[in-house]
C-alpha positions, 0 to 999 in steps of 0.5 A: 499500500503507498504511503498516501493510501496508508495515511488516508486510511489511517486518518479519522474521517470525522469533520469537525468544525472551529469548536470540535463539533461534529459536521454532518457532510454531503456525499462528496460532489467530486473526487480526484487523485494522481492515479498511481498506475500512470507513469512518473512525471517527466521530470523524475526521468530527467537524466540532468537531475541527480538525486543525492539523498533521499529524506522521509515521506511527508503528508500535508492535509489542507482544508480549503472553503472556496465560494463560486468554483473550485480550481483543483490544480491551484489548490494542489499548487498551493499545498504542494508549496507548503510541502517544498517550503518544509522540505527546504527547511529540513535541507531537501530542494526538491519533492519525488513520488508525489501523490495527492487526493482531493474530495470536494463537498458542499459546505453545509454549516461553515459558508453557505453556498460554498465548497468544502475542498480537502486536498491530502498530498503526499511526497518524498523529500530529497536533495538533487542537483537541480531546482524542483520544477514547481509542478504538480505531478500528474495535475491532468488528472485533477477535476474541478467545478466551473467558475471563478474560485474565491478561497474563503479559508484555508486550514 
């Protein structure tokens, strides 16, 4: 089982509001993920990219409240940047073996007429010659909801 799938299976799937009360959530409107069956992104096969040292697999679970639409690719980039920043603080400069999962539901408690988007991103941090390409792995698998997205809150 891959690292992200283990994390998702071990994580409690109970949603809580700011006062730690259960939130009743509708069925997901949309789910998408980086399917592990597809080949790795092109930069992981780049002969000029020589990885000198691998670090641990790190995970990040972000929750966004959006209004008007959902641009999953943009939310994935925001979450990925946080992982990369953590890696840089740990002496790494690149993310490899990236996986992500996104679930979009209607928010029924927090903000009216908004979407609740959970992004779970996992990657192995590494030290390499060269720079991180700053691209989300398998972003073409990301699906969203049409409309002009406004992020109301990020946790």
